[in-house]
C-alpha angles and dihedrals in degrees: 000000000000118000126231114260113235123205117190122209124203116189120187116192115231092184134017114290119225107227099189094231108149140153133167139247135022091302091077093070120065103226092203096056105015089230124132113257117230129231136015110323135191114274092017132115114215112218100182138027114282113248101188122105119219110227125182106231113191117225089243088066101036096042089226126129094253141025110267141189107238122194111223122192113243143163114251117238096215092062092050093047090052090054092046090051090056092046088053089050089053090056090053093045091053090056092047090052093048091051093042091238128143136206132205124266089249093056092045091053091043093053089049100049106011101243128071087227139356091263109032113202137182140082116335112257119259124242091256090052090052090052091047091052093046091055095047114105093230106027092042090059105036102022122199124109128130090306093050090234116199121259116250094223141057109217116199128212119262103251119193111252099250129155092231090057093050090046092052093047097249088117127032111275089234094057113140125224097024111164129212099212115146105263096236088056094056089082138038135181114267099181143011123215121200120201096175097155103047088113087064089052093241128139094235107151128162122185121194119187112211124196113228111356111249092088091051093050094047093050092047094050091047091053093046092049092050092048092049093051091049091052092050091054092062113093122212094266092050091048092053092048094047099077095105102042122349094046092052090047091046092052091050091046090051088059096227088167099044110121134186125213118208138211129196115235119270118250097042123131126228130198132206136157135207118213111201125201115263091249095051109140127228089245091056091051088046090054090049091052091047091052091046090050091054090046090053091049091050085061094197130110127165127008132311092041088145087066091055098265124130103041116147151162119238131204120187119195140181102201105313093333114106108221098175138007133179136187116206094323099325121107106232099171132024120174103162092139112162091007093060093043091052091050092049089051091051092048092047089054097038110163108207093189091057091047091050092050092068093057102035 
């Protein structure tokens, strides 16, 4: 029986990575430590998807008095796979342009996002259609299409290389470069956004980028403390009469809509692995390497990349063999070998009718 092929991915951050973890209000800062609290909290209004992974860390590993769930920053696999799918589409589009061939809108959209529509309908694919999709160099890797064919790979999240994660089995025990930094210190706020006038239904929005993070925390805590004291000074009668003016002002002063955006420290390593189906073809692995190469050259992961965040180095391995390596957006090593040759052969003989058949 054939074994699954395993590709390991090692991402090293050159700059801080924005993890899009944000909540609102004073509850998001722990007044005792000054650290940002993770997750959705009472009296907060999340504005972006949470990108922290809850991990149960036993007290024997953490050294604390009790077992605890710790939220580690990480890079979500589904976002990376979506980008790789579009890079793979670019490779196909370049061949189509060279050969002066066109594809339908449905196929173009399907290559970009996987499905022809958000809710694919129609007759369930036959067994022969499943086999045909599984063997195709694109569908067999990414899946999707009108039949919602399964992907030929399992793509793991990029977990930060941390000793607690290797000790708990989230990362391989042999992982290299694991740090032992206290988890709250892995991230820091890079900007504060005030939406003080949302109650007045205006679009008022001020963003202030703060270098470091201590200044941001101190300013935030000062504002929260002042707002809390002001609220305590109102007696019951004043509170009931404040609906039109004071209450609105009090709500704005209490910064209910103040949010903090975080970045993970530069210089950290991340680990992920891709498990490919046993019948994965060389051409499918070649397409994966091509997409990963374009991803590495894009040199941007996470948000706020226009501000210089999200730069990285990438190393792709099959066992101990380095298939691909980049340095801050430049490919320094590419050893695709048979995988690359098989992909080139598939692209040279691209059958548009077969491609269209998966999205018709």
